[in-house]
C-alpha positions in Angstrom: 6.9 -15.9 12.9 8.9 -12.7 12.2 9.0 -13.7 8.4 4.8 -13.1 8.6 5.4 -9.9 10.4 7.9 -8.4 8.2 5.2 -9.6 5.4 2.4 -8.0 6.8 4.6 -4.4 7.4 5.2 -4.6 3.8 1.8 -5.1 3.1 0.9 -1.8 4.8 1.2 1.5 2.8 3.8 3.8 4.1 1.8 6.2 6.1 0.1 3.3 7.9 3.6 1.2 8.2 4.6 4.5 10.3 1.7 4.5 12.7 2.6 0.5 13.0 6.4 1.4 13.7 5.2 4.1 15.9 3.3 1.8 18.0 6.2 -0.6 18.6 8.5 2.3 19.7 5.6 3.5 22.1 5.1 -0.4 22.6 8.7 -0.4 24.5 7.7 2.3 26.5 4.4 0.5 27.6 6.8 -2.4 28.3 9.1 -0.7 30.6 6.4 1.0 32.5 5.0 -2.3 32.8 8.4 -3.7 34.1 8.7 -0.6 36.6 6.1 -2.4 38.8 8.4 -5.1 39.9 10.5 -1.9 41.0 7.7 -0.8 42.9 6.8 -4.3 44.7 10.8 -4.5 45.1 10.7 -1.6 47.1 8.1 -2.0 49.0 9.0 -5.8 50.0 12.6 -4.5 51.0 11.1 -1.7 53.3 8.6 -3.9 55.2 11.3 -6.7 55.5 14.0 -4.1 56.6 11.8 -2.8 59.2 10.4 -6.2 60.5 13.9 -7.5 61.1 15.8 -4.4 62.8 12.6 -3.7 65.0 12.4 -0.1 63.3 9.7 2.2 62.5 8.4 1.7 58.7 9.3 5.1 56.9 6.6 6.8 55.3 9.4 7.6 52.7 9.2 3.8 51.4 5.6 3.9 50.9 5.6 7.1 48.8 8.4 5.7 46.9 6.7 2.5 46.1 3.3 4.3 45.4 5.2 6.8 43.2 6.5 4.2 40.9 3.6 2.3 40.9 1.9 5.3 39.5 4.2 6.0 36.9 4.0 2.5 35.8 0.2 2.6 36.1 -0.4 6.4 34.2 2.4 5.5 31.8 1.2 2.3 31.1 -2.6 3.4 30.4 -1.2 6.1 28.1 1.2 4.3 26.2 -1.3 1.6 26.0 -4.0 3.8 24.4 -1.6 5.2 21.9 -0.4 1.9 20.7 -4.1 0.5 20.4 -5.1 3.8 18.8 -2.1 3.9 16.1 -2.7 -0.1 15.8 -6.1 0.1 14.9 -5.9 3.5 12.6 -3.2 1.4 10.7 -5.1 -1.6 10.6 -8.2 -0.5 9.4 -6.9 2.1 7.1 -4.8 -0.4 5.5 -7.8 -2.8 5.1 -9.7 0.3 3.4 -6.8 1.2 0.8 -6.3 -2.2 0.1 -10.0 -2.7 -0.5 -9.7 0.5 -2.8 -6.2 -0.5 -4.6 -7.5 -3.8 -5.3 -10.8 -2.8 -7.0 -8.5 0.2 -8.9 -6.3 -3.0 -10.0 -9.3 -5.2 -10.8 -10.4 -2.4 -13.7 -7.3 -2.8 -15.4 -7.1 -6.8 -15.7 -8.1 -8.6 -18.9 -11.7 -9.7 -18.8 -10.5 -13.1 -18.8 -9.5 -13.0 -15.6 -12.9 -13.1 -14.4 -13.9 -15.7 -16.1 -11.2 -17.8 -14.8 -11.9 -16.9 -11.4 -14.8 -17.3 -9.7 -16.8 -14.3 -8.2 -16.3 -15.8 -4.8 -12.6 -15.9 -4.7 -12.3 -12.0 -5.3 -15.1 -11.2 -3.0 -13.5 -13.4 -0.2 -10.4 -11.4 -0.7 -12.2 -8.1 -0.4 -14.2 -8.9 2.7 -13.1 -12.0 4.5 -9.2 -11.1 4.0 -9.3 -7.5 4.3 -11.5 -8.0 7.5 -8.6 -10.3 9.0 -6.0 -7.9 8.0 -7.9 -4.7 9.5 -9.1 -6.6 12.5 -7.6 -10.0 13.5 -4.3 -9.3 11.6 -3.6 -6.0 13.5 -4.8 -7.5 16.8 -2.6 -10.8 16.5 0.4 -9.2 14.9 0.7 -6.6 17.5 -0.4 -8.7 20.7 2.3 -11.2 19.5 5.0 -8.8 19.3 4.0 -7.0 22.5 3.9 -10.1 24.3 7.4 -11.0 23.2 8.4 -7.3 24.3 7.2 -7.4 27.7 8.3 -10.9 28.7 12.1 -10.0 27.0 12.4 -6.5 29.3 11.1 -8.2 32.1 13.7 -10.6 31.8 16.2 -8.1 31.3 15.2 -6.4 34.8 15.3 -9.6 36.4 19.3 -10.0 35.6 19.6 -6.8 37.6 18.1 -8.8 40.7 19.3 -12.3 40.5 20.7 -13.8 37.4 20.0 -17.4 38.1 16.2 -16.4 38.3 16.7 -14.7 35.3 18.3 -17.6 33.4 15.1 -20.0 34.8 12.7 -17.2 33.2 14.8 -17.2 30.0 14.7 -21.0 30.0 11.4 -20.9 30.3 11.0 -18.3 27.7 12.7 -20.7 25.1 10.5 -23.6 26.0 7.2 -21.8 25.6 8.6 -20.6 22.0 9.1 -24.2 21.4 6.0 -25.1 22.3 4.5 -22.1 20.4 5.9 -23.5 17.1 3.8 -26.7 17.5 1.3 -24.5 17.6 1.7 -22.9 14.5 2.6 -26.0 12.8 -0.8 -27.3 13.9 -2.6 -25.0 12.0 -0.4 -24.4 8.9 -1.9 -26.8 6.3 -5.3 -26.4 7.9 -5.1 -22.4 7.3 -5.0 -22.9 3.5 -8.0 -25.2 3.8 -10.0 -22.5 5.9 -9.2 -19.9 3.4 -10.2 -22.0 0.7 -13.3 -22.9 2.1 -14.2 -19.2 2.8 -14.1 -18.5 -1.0 -15.8 -21.6 -1.6 -18.7 -20.8 0.8 -19.0 -16.9 -0.3 -19.0 -18.2 -3.9 -21.5 -20.8 -3.6 -23.8 -18.2 -1.5 -23.9 -15.8 -4.4 -24.4 -18.0 -7.0 -27.5 -19.6 -4.9 -28.8 -15.9 -4.2 -28.3 -14.6 -7.8 -29.8 -17.7 -9.8 -32.6 -18.0 -7.0 -35.4 -17.3 -9.9 -34.2 -20.4 -11.9 -33.8 -22.3 -8.9 -37.4 -22.1 -8.1 -38.5 -22.1 -11.8 -36.8 -25.5 -12.1 -37.4 -26.8 -8.8 -34.0 -27.3 -8.1 -34.4 -25.9 -4.6 -33.1 -29.3 -3.1 -30.4 -29.8 -5.1 -28.8 -26.3 -4.9 -29.8 -26.3 -1.3 -27.8 -29.6 -0.6 -24.9 -28.2 -2.7 -24.7 -24.8 -0.6 -25.3 -26.9 2.8 -22.2 -28.9 1.7 -20.1 -26.5 1.3 -21.1 -24.6 4.7 -20.7 -28.2 6.4 -17.2 -28.6 4.9 -16.2 -25.1 6.2 -17.6 -25.9 9.4 -15.5 -29.3 9.7 -12.7 -27.1 8.8 -13.0 -24.6 11.6 -13.7 -27.5 14.3 -10.4 -29.1 12.7 -8.5 -26.2 13.2 -9.9 -25.5 16.9 -9.5 -29.1 18.1 -5.5 -28.9 16.6 -5.0 -25.7 18.4 -6.7 -26.3 21.9 -4.3 -29.2 23.2 -1.2 -27.2 22.0 -2.6 -24.2 23.4 -3.1 -26.0 26.9 0.0 -27.1 26.6 1.5 -23.5 26.3 -0.6 -22.3 28.7 0.7 -25.4 31.0 4.3 -24.5 30.2 3.6 -20.6 31.1 2.2 -21.7 34.6 4.8 -24.3 35.6 7.3 -21.6 34.4 6.2 -19.6 37.1 6.4 -22.5 39.5 10.0 -23.2 38.3 10.6 -19.6 39.3 9.0 -19.5 42.8 10.7 -23.1 43.8 14.2 -21.8 42.6 13.7 -18.6 44.5 12.5 -20.6 47.7 15.4 -22.4 47.3 18.0 -20.0 46.6 16.8 -18.2 49.9 16.9 -21.4 52.2 20.7 -21.9 51.3 21.6 -18.3 52.1 22.2 -17.0 48.5 19.0 -14.8 48.2 18.0 -12.2 50.5 14.4 -12.5 51.7 13.6 -9.5 50.2 14.5 -10.5 46.4 12.9 -13.8 47.2 9.7 -12.3 47.4 9.8 -10.1 44.7 10.8 -12.9 42.5 7.5 -14.8 44.1 5.5 -11.7 42.8 7.1 -11.4 39.4 7.1 -15.3 38.9 3.1 -14.4 38.4 3.5 -11.3 36.2 6.2 -12.7 33.7 4.1 -14.9 31.3 0.7 -13.3 31.4 1.5 -11.1 28.2 3.3 -13.6 26.5 0.3 -16.4 27.1 -1.9 -14.0 25.7 0.3 -13.1 22.7 1.1 -16.7 22.5 -2.6 -17.8 21.7 -3.1 -15.1 19.0 0.0 -16.6 17.0 -2.2 -19.6 15.6 -3.8 -17.2 13.7 -0.3 -15.6 11.9 -0.5 -18.3 9.5 -4.0 -17.4 8.2 -3.1 -13.6 8.1 0.1 -14.9 6.2 -2.2 -16.7 3.5 -4.6 -13.7 3.4 -2.0 -11.3 2.7 -0.3 -13.3 0.2 -3.4 -13.8 -1.6 -4.4 -10.0 -1.6 -0.9 -9.4 -2.8 -1.3 -11.9 -5.3 -4.0 -10.1 -7.0 -2.3 -6.7 -6.9 0.7 -8.6 -8.6 -1.4 -9.5 -11.4 -0.1 -8.0 -14.6 -2.6 -5.3 -16.0 -3.0 -4.6 -19.6 -0.8 -1.4 -20.2 -2.9 1.5 -18.5 -0.3 4.1 -19.4 0.0 5.4 -23.0 3.4 4.5 -24.4 4.4 7.8 -25.4 3.8 11.1 -23.8 0.9 12.9 -25.4 -0.8 10.2 -27.0 -4.0 8.4 -26.4 -6.0 11.4 -25.9 -9.9 11.1 -26.2 -11.5 11.7 -29.4 -13.5 14.7 -29.7 -17.1 14.1 -28.5 -20.0 14.8 -30.6 -20.8 18.4 -30.0 -17.1 19.3 -30.6 -17.1 17.4 -33.9 -19.9 19.2 -35.2 -18.4 22.5 -34.3 -15.2 21.7 -36.8 -17.0 20.9 -39.3 -16.0 22.8 -42.7 -18.2 25.8 -43.8 -19.9 26.2 -47.0 -17.2 27.2 -49.6 -14.4 25.5 -47.8 -12.3 23.3 -49.7 -13.4 20.0 -49.2 -10.8 17.8 -47.2 -9.4 14.6 -48.0 -11.7 12.1 -46.6 -10.5 10.9 -43.2 -9.0 7.4 -42.8 -11.3 4.7 -41.0 -11.9 5.3 -37.2 -11.4 1.9 -36.2 -9.4 -0.6 -38.0 -8.9 -4.4 -36.9 -6.0 -5.7 -38.9 -6.0 -9.5 -39.0 -6.8 -9.9 -35.4 -7.2 -13.4 -33.5 -8.0 -14.1 -30.1 -8.2 -17.8 -27.9 -9.8 -18.2 -24.5 -8.6 -21.3 -22.9 -7.0 -22.8 -26.1 -10.4 -22.3 -27.7 -10.0 -20.1 -30.6 -12.9 -17.6 -30.3 -11.7 -14.8 -33.1 -9.6 -16.0 -36.4 -8.0 -13.7 -38.4 -10.6 -10.7 -38.5 -9.9 -7.7 -40.5 -12.4 -4.8 -40.8 -12.5 -1.0 -41.2 -15.1 1.0 -39.4 -15.7 4.6 -40.6 -16.4 7.6 -38.6 -20.1 8.4 -37.7 -21.2 5.3 -39.4 -23.2 2.6 -38.0 -21.9 -1.2 -38.4 -23.9 -4.0 -37.4 -22.6 -7.3 -36.2 -24.9 -10.3 -36.6 -24.5 -14.2 -36.5 -25.0 -17.4 -35.0 -24.8 -17.7 -31.4 -21.5 -18.1 -29.9 -19.8 -17.1 -33.0 -17.5 -14.5 -31.3 -19.6 -11.2 -31.7 -19.5 -9.8 -28.4 -15.8 -10.9 -28.0 -14.7 -9.1 -31.2 -16.5 -6.1 -29.6 -14.8 -6.6 -26.8 -11.7 -6.6 -28.6 -12.0 -3.4 -30.3 -12.6 -1.3 -26.9 -9.6 -3.3 -25.5 -11.6 -5.4 -22.7 -9.0 -8.1 -24.1 -5.9 -7.8 -25.7 -5.5 -9.7 -29.0 -3.2 -12.6 -29.3 -2.1 -11.4 -32.9 -2.8 -8.6 -35.2 -3.6 -5.0 -34.1 -6.6 -3.0 -33.3 -6.3 0.9 -34.0 -8.5 3.8 -33.0 -8.1 7.1 -35.3 -4.8 5.5 -36.7 -3.2 4.7 -33.4 -2.5 1.2 -31.9 -5.1 0.7 -29.0 -2.5 -0.3 -26.6 -0.8 3.2 -27.2 -3.7 4.6 -25.5 -3.7 5.2 -21.6 -6.8 2.9 -20.6 -8.7 5.7 -18.9 -8.5 7.7 -22.2 -9.3 4.9 -24.3 -12.3 4.6 -22.4 -13.5 8.1 -22.8 -14.0 7.0 -26.5 -16.5 4.1 -25.9 -19.9 4.1 -24.5 -21.7 0.7 -24.0 -25.3 -0.3 -23.8 -25.3 -4.0 -23.0 -28.3 -6.4 -22.9 -28.0 -7.1 -19.1 -27.9 -4.1 -17.7 -26.3 -3.5 -14.1 -27.5 -0.6 -12.1 -25.9 -0.1 -9.0 -27.5 0.1 -5.5 -27.6 3.8 -5.4 -30.0 7.0 -6.8 -31.2 6.9 -10.0 -29.7 10.3 -10.6 -26.1 8.8 -9.6 -26.6 5.8 -11.7 -27.0 8.1 -14.7 -24.0 10.4 -13.5 -21.5 7.7 -14.0 -20.6 9.1 -17.1 -20.1 12.7 -15.6 -19.9 12.1 -11.7 -19.9 16.0 -11.1 -22.8 16.7 -13.4 -25.1 19.1 -12.1 -28.9 18.0 -11.8 -30.2 19.7 -15.0 -27.6 17.7 -17.3 -29.1 14.4 -15.6 -32.6 15.3 -16.2 -31.9 16.3 -20.0 -30.2 13.2 -20.2 -33.2 11.5 -19.1 -35.3 12.9 -21.4 -33.5 12.3 -24.0 -33.3 8.5 -23.0 -37.1 8.8 -22.8 -36.8 7.8 -19.0 -38.0 11.0 -17.1 -41.5 10.7 -17.0 -41.4 6.8 -15.2 -38.5 8.4 -12.8 -40.6 11.5 -12.0 -43.4 9.2 -11.3 -41.0 7.2 -8.3 -41.7 8.1 -4.9 -38.6 10.2 -4.8 -38.1 11.0 -8.3 -34.3 10.8 -9.3 -33.1 10.2 -5.5 -35.1 7.0 -5.5 -32.8 4.4 -4.3 -33.0 1.3 -6.8 -32.4 -2.1 -5.5 -29.1 -3.8 -6.5 -28.8 -4.7 -10.3 -31.9 -2.4 -10.5 -34.1 -5.4 -9.5 -36.8 -2.8 -8.6 -37.0 -1.6 -12.3 -38.3 -3.4 -15.4 -35.9 -4.4 -17.7 -37.1 -1.6 -20.5 -36.7 1.2 -17.8 -33.1 -0.2 -16.8 -32.3 -0.3 -20.7 -33.2 3.4 -21.0 -31.1 4.7 -17.7 -28.2 2.8 -19.1 -28.7 4.9 -22.3 -28.8 8.0 -20.6 -25.9 7.0 -18.8 -24.4 6.6 -21.9 -25.8 9.8 -23.1 -24.4 11.6 -20.3 -20.9 10.2 -20.8 -21.2 11.4 -24.5 -18.3 9.3 -26.0 -18.0 9.3 -29.9 -18.1 5.6 -30.4 -21.3 3.7 -28.9 -21.5 -0.2 -28.5 -24.8 -1.8 -28.4 -24.7 -5.3 -27.4 -28.3 -6.5 -28.0 -29.9 -3.7 -26.3 -33.2 -4.6 -27.7 -33.0 -8.2 -27.3 -35.1 -8.6 -24.2 -37.5 -5.7 -24.5 -41.1 -6.0 -24.7 -43.0 -4.2 -27.3 -44.4 -1.6 -25.0 -41.2 -0.2 -24.3 -39.9 -0.9 -27.7 -40.8 2.2 -29.0 -39.4 4.6 -26.2 -36.0 2.4 -26.1 -35.8 2.7 -29.9 -36.2 6.5 -29.7 -33.6 6.5 -26.8 -31.0 4.7 -28.9 -31.8 7.1 -31.8 -30.8 10.1 -29.4 -28.0 8.4 -28.1 -26.2 7.8 -31.6 -26.7 11.1 -33.4 -23.5 11.8 -35.0 -21.4 8.9 -33.2 -19.9 6.0 -34.8 -21.9 3.1 -33.7 -21.4 -0.5 -33.6 -24.3 -3.0 -32.9 -24.8 -6.4 -32.3 -28.3 -7.1 -33.2 -30.8 -9.8 -33.8 -33.8 -7.7 -35.0 -34.4 -6.6 -38.3 -35.4 -3.0 -38.3 -32.2 -2.2 -36.1 -29.8 -3.8 -38.7 -31.5 -3.2 -42.5 -30.3 0.5 -42.2 -26.9 -0.1 -41.3 -24.1 1.3 -43.3 -22.4 -1.8 -43.2 -23.3 -5.7 -42.1 -20.6 -8.1 -40.5 -21.8 -11.6 -40.6 -19.5 -13.5 -38.2 -19.5 -17.2 -37.9 -16.9 -19.5 -35.8 -14.5 -16.4 -35.7 -14.2 -15.4 -39.1 -16.3 -12.7 -41.3 -18.2 -15.1 -43.1 -20.5 -12.1 -45.0 -20.2 -8.3 -45.5 -22.2 -5.7 -47.3 -25.1 -3.8 -47.1 -28.9 -5.1 -46.4 -29.7 -5.8 -50.4 -26.2 -7.0 -51.2 -26.1 -9.9 -48.4 -29.8 -10.7 -49.1 -29.1 -11.5 -52.9 -25.8 -13.8 -51.7 -28.5 -15.9 -50.2 -26.2 -17.0 -47.5 -26.0 -17.0 -43.8 -27.4 -13.5 -43.3 -30.3 -14.3 -45.8 -31.3 -17.5 -43.9 -30.7 -15.2 -40.6 -33.8 -12.3 -42.2 -35.7 -15.1 -43.4 -35.9 -16.9 -39.8 -36.6 -13.5 -38.1 -39.7 -12.7 -40.5 -40.9 -16.2 -39.7 -40.5 -15.6 -36.0 -42.2 -12.1 -36.1 -45.4 -13.5 -38.3 -45.8 -16.1 -35.5 -49.3 -15.3 -33.8 -51.0 -16.9 -30.9 
């Protein structure tokens, strides 16, 4: 139990740990105020019994003394309980919020391979269910268990001032209660891991079903997919029922022990009174205490079954935060600064009459790089130089490694061997944030967030004024259709941009890239899924985006490839061919066959 409490405290950040520590300190005072009720009862009972025994009139002073002690107990208890509850809630929910942000930031710097090896459901479960448990259940369970132990301990200590024998009975009962509570925690030890596993599986399957609902309907897989989803939901239901069925018998036994402990205190107190070794006042006080002693402990004991779930949840969140990230800081101070933007580069162009400078070194260089995923070699010894302000087209068979190669250049993954340099410097020496400032991406499948169109465009410059957003949209040929929407740039689009067409989403992503104004543009089959009606606007947007930029494009369309400064054909993780359009056509190899197949496809008519 205490290991879980310690782990939970370590999981919290320093600020919220102070709140929990403060709530414990205030909780001690709360327990003292609760224990004062015993004193108030004792004063009243002794006054009543003494009056009845001696036949004297009842003293008003006794009433007011007992009343004063009870008032202090109640008012002090209310104030301290409010403070502890507020600090616990603030600490729990703020810890939850900060850890979600911390996990999100940490995920930014993990290699992309992590997201292939781990399901979306697993990550989502940790950031939702697990963090919800930390913010709500964990706070309540941890603090109630601790408060129950504290209240009971202080009451037992106070009992020693009345009668040490009854205090020993209470202490023995406390030990028996904790022994039974140990079985409660053991009962859920293994099933807790199953619960967390089933939580992640259910979320993953629900997300998969929703995201693939179009394919499920199109291929009439509703029955099959529904069965799979129902099976996962049913398995989680059975796990939860199994957990409850394990806890209920032990919980009832725990409650029985608490009640019998009170009975034992009552019987012992009456016995001591009858044999003359305890006064009537103390006996009556002990009878009242027997009802008070285990209330807090019993409530906290029932929550102790959740400690194992909290322990595993905190471990899962900590495991994500402990995953080794890519080197996100530049190795040497001052290195890894972003390259100049296109506007800055043009301002540095030498004027007429200046002595021509030495041709610059290639902007991006890959030297014998290799990369494997799950022991499968994806990139196998590729070497390539990409000059500044040039266009490099990458083509080749599907699955040949084109996209992976581009991801290695931008350090979405680290190469297994070889080196990638940007402006003569190893990309690993750049800080990750500065490295990303050099690249803008336009992917085949565009993801737009559930936010306004303006904010989706602003991702490149979050603080950009509206004038810049509109200017970027006009360059990307999307101002007209945005203006026609109900709220224009303030229109909130559906998650993933589902309320827009494919061509519209592509142009918004290009506007986003224009806004970022990075010197290197990577186009990953950006025109692959665009209909002819949108193609003209999209090509105009890409032309505006790539002005005075270094462009790396993965493309299947002839018109986007033939004018490239160099064409790279990647097949089975290697560079099969390299050169300009006419040179590669003359070779009659993979590229020539690729062009022939494109021409044949274009010539098809219905």
